[in-house]
mmCIF file of the C-alpha atoms, coordinates in Angstrom:
data_MODEL
# 
_entry.id   MODEL 
# 
loop_
_atom_site.group_PDB 
_atom_site.id 
_atom_site.type_symbol 
_atom_site.label_atom_id 
_atom_site.label_alt_id 
_atom_site.label_comp_id 
_atom_site.label_asym_id 
_atom_site.label_entity_id 
_atom_site.label_seq_id 
_atom_site.pdbx_PDB_ins_code 
_atom_site.Cartn_x 
_atom_site.Cartn_y 
_atom_site.Cartn_z 
_atom_site.occupancy 
_atom_site.B_iso_or_equiv 
_atom_site.pdbx_formal_charge 
_atom_site.auth_seq_id 
_atom_site.auth_comp_id 
_atom_site.auth_asym_id 
_atom_site.auth_atom_id 
_atom_site.pdbx_PDB_model_num 
ATOM 1   C CA . UNK A 1 1   ? 0.003   0.000  -0.074 1.00 0.00 ? 1   UNK A CA 1 
ATOM 2   C CA . UNK A 1 2   ? 2.589   2.330  0.858  1.00 0.00 ? 2   UNK A CA 1 
ATOM 3   C CA . UNK A 1 3   ? 4.789   1.869  -2.501 1.00 0.00 ? 3   UNK A CA 1 
ATOM 4   C CA . UNK A 1 4   ? 1.295   1.822  -4.475 1.00 0.00 ? 4   UNK A CA 1 
ATOM 5   C CA . UNK A 1 5   ? -0.165  5.244  -2.887 1.00 0.00 ? 5   UNK A CA 1 
ATOM 6   C CA . UNK A 1 6   ? 3.069   6.950  -1.789 1.00 0.00 ? 6   UNK A CA 1 
ATOM 7   C CA . UNK A 1 7   ? 1.652   7.941  1.656  1.00 0.00 ? 7   UNK A CA 1 
ATOM 8   C CA . UNK A 1 8   ? 3.255   8.140  5.115  1.00 0.00 ? 8   UNK A CA 1 
ATOM 9   C CA . UNK A 1 9   ? 1.932   5.721  7.900  1.00 0.00 ? 9   UNK A CA 1 
ATOM 10  C CA . UNK A 1 10  ? 1.638   7.442  11.168 1.00 0.00 ? 10  UNK A CA 1 
ATOM 11  C CA . UNK A 1 11  ? 0.426   5.844  14.377 1.00 0.00 ? 11  UNK A CA 1 
ATOM 12  C CA . UNK A 1 12  ? -0.403  8.104  17.441 1.00 0.00 ? 12  UNK A CA 1 
ATOM 13  C CA . UNK A 1 13  ? -0.629  5.349  20.157 1.00 0.00 ? 13  UNK A CA 1 
ATOM 14  C CA . UNK A 1 14  ? -2.575  6.198  23.167 1.00 0.00 ? 14  UNK A CA 1 
ATOM 15  C CA . UNK A 1 15  ? -1.261  3.156  25.354 1.00 0.00 ? 15  UNK A CA 1 
ATOM 16  C CA . UNK A 1 16  ? 1.691   1.143  25.536 1.00 0.00 ? 16  UNK A CA 1 
ATOM 17  C CA . UNK A 1 17  ? 2.004   -1.223 22.415 1.00 0.00 ? 17  UNK A CA 1 
ATOM 18  C CA . UNK A 1 18  ? 3.757   -3.783 24.859 1.00 0.00 ? 18  UNK A CA 1 
ATOM 19  C CA . UNK A 1 19  ? 0.484   -4.311 26.592 1.00 0.00 ? 19  UNK A CA 1 
ATOM 20  C CA . UNK A 1 20  ? -0.645  -7.209 24.938 1.00 0.00 ? 20  UNK A CA 1 
ATOM 21  C CA . UNK A 1 21  ? -1.483  -8.826 28.483 1.00 0.00 ? 21  UNK A CA 1 
ATOM 22  C CA . UNK A 1 22  ? -4.528  -6.482 28.965 1.00 0.00 ? 22  UNK A CA 1 
ATOM 23  C CA . UNK A 1 23  ? -5.499  -6.000 25.316 1.00 0.00 ? 23  UNK A CA 1 
ATOM 24  C CA . UNK A 1 24  ? -4.428  -2.745 25.006 1.00 0.00 ? 24  UNK A CA 1 
ATOM 25  C CA . UNK A 1 25  ? -2.301  -3.885 22.257 1.00 0.00 ? 25  UNK A CA 1 
ATOM 26  C CA . UNK A 1 26  ? -1.833  -6.961 20.137 1.00 0.00 ? 26  UNK A CA 1 
ATOM 27  C CA . UNK A 1 27  ? 1.140   -9.235 18.284 1.00 0.00 ? 27  UNK A CA 1 
ATOM 28  C CA . UNK A 1 28  ? -0.086  -7.371 15.027 1.00 0.00 ? 28  UNK A CA 1 
ATOM 29  C CA . UNK A 1 29  ? 0.720   -4.033 16.394 1.00 0.00 ? 29  UNK A CA 1 
ATOM 30  C CA . UNK A 1 30  ? 4.135   -5.342 17.742 1.00 0.00 ? 30  UNK A CA 1 
ATOM 31  C CA . UNK A 1 31  ? 4.982   -6.690 14.123 1.00 0.00 ? 31  UNK A CA 1 
ATOM 32  C CA . UNK A 1 32  ? 4.096   -3.976 12.225 1.00 0.00 ? 32  UNK A CA 1 
ATOM 33  C CA . UNK A 1 33  ? 6.184   -1.197 14.213 1.00 0.00 ? 33  UNK A CA 1 
ATOM 34  C CA . UNK A 1 34  ? 8.667   -1.467 11.302 1.00 0.00 ? 34  UNK A CA 1 
ATOM 35  C CA . UNK A 1 35  ? 6.123   -0.277 8.801  1.00 0.00 ? 35  UNK A CA 1 
ATOM 36  C CA . UNK A 1 36  ? 5.320   3.234  10.427 1.00 0.00 ? 36  UNK A CA 1 
ATOM 37  C CA . UNK A 1 37  ? 7.084   6.037  9.226  1.00 0.00 ? 37  UNK A CA 1 
ATOM 38  C CA . UNK A 1 38  ? 6.211   7.774  12.330 1.00 0.00 ? 38  UNK A CA 1 
ATOM 39  C CA . UNK A 1 39  ? 5.050   6.310  15.620 1.00 0.00 ? 39  UNK A CA 1 
ATOM 40  C CA . UNK A 1 40  ? 3.914   8.921  18.228 1.00 0.00 ? 40  UNK A CA 1 
ATOM 41  C CA . UNK A 1 41  ? 3.895   7.772  22.149 1.00 0.00 ? 41  UNK A CA 1 
ATOM 42  C CA . UNK A 1 42  ? 2.937   9.558  25.270 1.00 0.00 ? 42  UNK A CA 1 
ATOM 43  C CA . UNK A 1 43  ? 5.816   8.196  27.539 1.00 0.00 ? 43  UNK A CA 1 
ATOM 44  C CA . UNK A 1 44  ? 9.523   9.330  27.153 1.00 0.00 ? 44  UNK A CA 1 
ATOM 45  C CA . UNK A 1 45  ? 10.395  5.974  28.505 1.00 0.00 ? 45  UNK A CA 1 
ATOM 46  C CA . UNK A 1 46  ? 8.589   3.996  25.662 1.00 0.00 ? 46  UNK A CA 1 
ATOM 47  C CA . UNK A 1 47  ? 10.378  5.810  22.863 1.00 0.00 ? 47  UNK A CA 1 
ATOM 48  C CA . UNK A 1 48  ? 13.730  3.600  22.982 1.00 0.00 ? 48  UNK A CA 1 
ATOM 49  C CA . UNK A 1 49  ? 11.740  0.370  23.353 1.00 0.00 ? 49  UNK A CA 1 
ATOM 50  C CA . UNK A 1 50  ? 9.735   1.144  20.531 1.00 0.00 ? 50  UNK A CA 1 
ATOM 51  C CA . UNK A 1 51  ? 12.842  1.958  18.644 1.00 0.00 ? 51  UNK A CA 1 
ATOM 52  C CA . UNK A 1 52  ? 14.552  -1.357 19.564 1.00 0.00 ? 52  UNK A CA 1 
ATOM 53  C CA . UNK A 1 53  ? 11.254  -3.050 18.541 1.00 0.00 ? 53  UNK A CA 1 
ATOM 54  C CA . UNK A 1 54  ? 12.154  -1.706 14.984 1.00 0.00 ? 54  UNK A CA 1 
ATOM 55  C CA . UNK A 1 55  ? 10.188  1.418  14.453 1.00 0.00 ? 55  UNK A CA 1 
ATOM 56  C CA . UNK A 1 56  ? 12.396  3.991  12.661 1.00 0.00 ? 56  UNK A CA 1 
ATOM 57  C CA . UNK A 1 57  ? 11.092  7.313  13.761 1.00 0.00 ? 57  UNK A CA 1 
ATOM 58  C CA . UNK A 1 58  ? 9.430   7.369  17.232 1.00 0.00 ? 58  UNK A CA 1 
ATOM 59  C CA . UNK A 1 59  ? 8.456   10.564 18.797 1.00 0.00 ? 59  UNK A CA 1 
ATOM 60  C CA . UNK A 1 60  ? 7.361   11.589 22.292 1.00 0.00 ? 60  UNK A CA 1 
ATOM 61  C CA . UNK A 1 61  ? 3.865   13.240 21.922 1.00 0.00 ? 61  UNK A CA 1 
ATOM 62  C CA . UNK A 1 62  ? 2.221   13.773 25.084 1.00 0.00 ? 62  UNK A CA 1 
ATOM 63  C CA . UNK A 1 63  ? -1.724  14.215 25.985 1.00 0.00 ? 63  UNK A CA 1 
ATOM 64  C CA . UNK A 1 64  ? -2.873  17.758 25.390 1.00 0.00 ? 64  UNK A CA 1 
ATOM 65  C CA . UNK A 1 65  ? -5.477  20.042 24.577 1.00 0.00 ? 65  UNK A CA 1 
ATOM 66  C CA . UNK A 1 66  ? -5.081  23.556 23.174 1.00 0.00 ? 66  UNK A CA 1 
ATOM 67  C CA . UNK A 1 67  ? -8.263  25.542 22.908 1.00 0.00 ? 67  UNK A CA 1 
ATOM 68  C CA . UNK A 1 68  ? -6.613  27.789 20.511 1.00 0.00 ? 68  UNK A CA 1 
ATOM 69  C CA . UNK A 1 69  ? -5.943  25.093 18.153 1.00 0.00 ? 69  UNK A CA 1 
ATOM 70  C CA . UNK A 1 70  ? -9.056  23.259 18.728 1.00 0.00 ? 70  UNK A CA 1 
ATOM 71  C CA . UNK A 1 71  ? -11.583 26.476 19.344 1.00 0.00 ? 71  UNK A CA 1 
ATOM 72  C CA . UNK A 1 72  ? -14.668 25.700 17.669 1.00 0.00 ? 72  UNK A CA 1 
ATOM 73  C CA . UNK A 1 73  ? -15.924 29.209 19.132 1.00 0.00 ? 73  UNK A CA 1 
ATOM 74  C CA . UNK A 1 74  ? -19.822 29.611 18.304 1.00 0.00 ? 74  UNK A CA 1 
ATOM 75  C CA . UNK A 1 75  ? -20.356 26.482 16.963 1.00 0.00 ? 75  UNK A CA 1 
ATOM 76  C CA . UNK A 1 76  ? -20.930 24.893 20.482 1.00 0.00 ? 76  UNK A CA 1 
ATOM 77  C CA . UNK A 1 77  ? -24.071 25.819 21.756 1.00 0.00 ? 77  UNK A CA 1 
ATOM 78  C CA . UNK A 1 78  ? -24.532 26.618 25.683 1.00 0.00 ? 78  UNK A CA 1 
ATOM 79  C CA . UNK A 1 79  ? -26.269 23.446 26.068 1.00 0.00 ? 79  UNK A CA 1 
ATOM 80  C CA . UNK A 1 80  ? -23.681 21.610 25.056 1.00 0.00 ? 80  UNK A CA 1 
ATOM 81  C CA . UNK A 1 81  ? -20.949 23.824 26.612 1.00 0.00 ? 81  UNK A CA 1 
ATOM 82  C CA . UNK A 1 82  ? -22.387 23.101 30.097 1.00 0.00 ? 82  UNK A CA 1 
ATOM 83  C CA . UNK A 1 83  ? -23.507 19.587 29.639 1.00 0.00 ? 83  UNK A CA 1 
ATOM 84  C CA . UNK A 1 84  ? -19.941 18.438 28.213 1.00 0.00 ? 84  UNK A CA 1 
ATOM 85  C CA . UNK A 1 85  ? -17.793 20.467 30.360 1.00 0.00 ? 85  UNK A CA 1 
ATOM 86  C CA . UNK A 1 86  ? -15.127 18.751 32.221 1.00 0.00 ? 86  UNK A CA 1 
ATOM 87  C CA . UNK A 1 87  ? -11.659 19.546 33.839 1.00 0.00 ? 87  UNK A CA 1 
ATOM 88  C CA . UNK A 1 88  ? -10.007 16.128 32.766 1.00 0.00 ? 88  UNK A CA 1 
ATOM 89  C CA . UNK A 1 89  ? -10.087 14.084 29.786 1.00 0.00 ? 89  UNK A CA 1 
ATOM 90  C CA . UNK A 1 90  ? -9.147  10.584 29.383 1.00 0.00 ? 90  UNK A CA 1 
ATOM 91  C CA . UNK A 1 91  ? -7.996  9.332  26.176 1.00 0.00 ? 91  UNK A CA 1 
ATOM 92  C CA . UNK A 1 92  ? -7.060  5.829  26.012 1.00 0.00 ? 92  UNK A CA 1 
ATOM 93  C CA . UNK A 1 93  ? -8.620  2.094  26.451 1.00 0.00 ? 93  UNK A CA 1 
ATOM 94  C CA . UNK A 1 94  ? -10.825 0.421  28.871 1.00 0.00 ? 94  UNK A CA 1 
ATOM 95  C CA . UNK A 1 95  ? -9.545  -2.257 31.297 1.00 0.00 ? 95  UNK A CA 1 
ATOM 96  C CA . UNK A 1 96  ? -10.922 -3.378 34.726 1.00 0.00 ? 96  UNK A CA 1 
ATOM 97  C CA . UNK A 1 97  ? -8.158  -1.354 36.660 1.00 0.00 ? 97  UNK A CA 1 
ATOM 98  C CA . UNK A 1 98  ? -8.943  1.891  34.983 1.00 0.00 ? 98  UNK A CA 1 
ATOM 99  C CA . UNK A 1 99  ? -12.726 1.395  35.544 1.00 0.00 ? 99  UNK A CA 1 
ATOM 100 C CA . UNK A 1 100 ? -12.609 0.956  38.979 1.00 0.00 ? 100 UNK A CA 1 
ATOM 101 C CA . UNK A 1 101 ? -9.765  3.814  39.258 1.00 0.00 ? 101 UNK A CA 1 
ATOM 102 C CA . UNK A 1 102 ? -12.296 6.104  37.560 1.00 0.00 ? 102 UNK A CA 1 
ATOM 103 C CA . UNK A 1 103 ? -15.333 4.919  39.505 1.00 0.00 ? 103 UNK A CA 1 
ATOM 104 C CA . UNK A 1 104 ? -13.413 5.631  42.632 1.00 0.00 ? 104 UNK A CA 1 
ATOM 105 C CA . UNK A 1 105 ? -12.403 8.725  41.401 1.00 0.00 ? 105 UNK A CA 1 
ATOM 106 C CA . UNK A 1 106 ? -15.557 10.176 40.140 1.00 0.00 ? 106 UNK A CA 1 
ATOM 107 C CA . UNK A 1 107 ? -17.533 9.195  43.387 1.00 0.00 ? 107 UNK A CA 1 
ATOM 108 C CA . UNK A 1 108 ? -19.840 11.441 45.058 1.00 0.00 ? 108 UNK A CA 1 
ATOM 109 C CA . UNK A 1 109 ? -17.648 11.199 48.215 1.00 0.00 ? 109 UNK A CA 1 
ATOM 110 C CA . UNK A 1 110 ? -14.292 11.477 46.320 1.00 0.00 ? 110 UNK A CA 1 
ATOM 111 C CA . UNK A 1 111 ? -11.746 13.196 48.591 1.00 0.00 ? 111 UNK A CA 1 
ATOM 112 C CA . UNK A 1 112 ? -9.940  15.938 46.715 1.00 0.00 ? 112 UNK A CA 1 
# 
């Protein structure tokens, strides 16, 4: 595909590609690392490991949100702004431990 279409293949991975034990990755992800032109990962510690696994160009790409880049201004209604307002956003994959953690963190009587 890459040779025929002449495009670059980029992966922005929101978990560890080595976490096959919990379903956040799989062997196909690991086997395909050498095919990516760029692989963006959220952890400094994972950069050398992914490079060692065969990926040519790994970059550190932390989770972040910039409201100037992603500003949609008046396109959002006041109802949406109120309903979907949040101080924290989680981007990642589900697993049992994370669900338990978020349940505790969002409990009505959670300590600050």
